[in-house]
C-alpha positions, -999 to 999 in steps of 0.1 A, spaced: 543 9 -292 561 9 -328 550 -20 -351 575 -45 -360 592 -43 -395 573 -61 -424 593 -90 -437 580 -117 -462 574 -143 -435 551 -118 -415 532 -107 -447 527 -145 -456 514 -151 -419 490 -123 -419 477 -133 -454 472 -168 -442 455 -157 -410 432 -135 -430 424 -162 -456 418 -187 -428 402 -170 -402 364 -182 -405 375 -215 -413 396 -217 -379 365 -200 -360 341 -226 -373 363 -257 -363 370 -248 -330 354 -229 -300 368 -216 -266 353 -214 -233 365 -183 -214 356 -186 -177 369 -173 -144 381 -195 -115 393 -184 -83 430 -185 -82 430 -214 -56 407 -236 -76 425 -228 -106 458 -238 -91 445 -269 -75 430 -281 -111 461 -275 -129 483 -292 -103 462 -324 -105 461 -323 -141 497 -318 -144 505 -348 -116 480 -372 -136 494 -360 -170 459 -351 -183 451 -324 -207 426 -295 -204 408 -307 -234 407 -343 -218 394 -329 -185 363 -311 -205 356 -340 -226 355 -364 -193 336 -338 -175 310 -333 -204 306 -373 -206 301 -377 -169 273 -350 -169 258 -366 -200 257 -399 -180 243 -382 -150 215 -360 -167 212 -382 -199 190 -412 -185 165 -388 -166 161 -369 -200 153 -401 -218 128 -410 -192 109 -379 -192 105 -383 -233 91 -419 -230 
């Protein structure tokens, strides 16, 4: 596969990416998971129907798990 021609915009973009790579990696993280296709499609349809983003799903799920597991952890520490 041949590389695309270098243009001033491409050079500037590569330069920006190289300068800010570490900062971007520290600012965000990504969960790479695999789900069965049927479950993935079901979740995506639900999110689309209810206009929920995947980030909102993750945050809400995390909050629900904190609510579920959090109090037990606090009781064990006391």
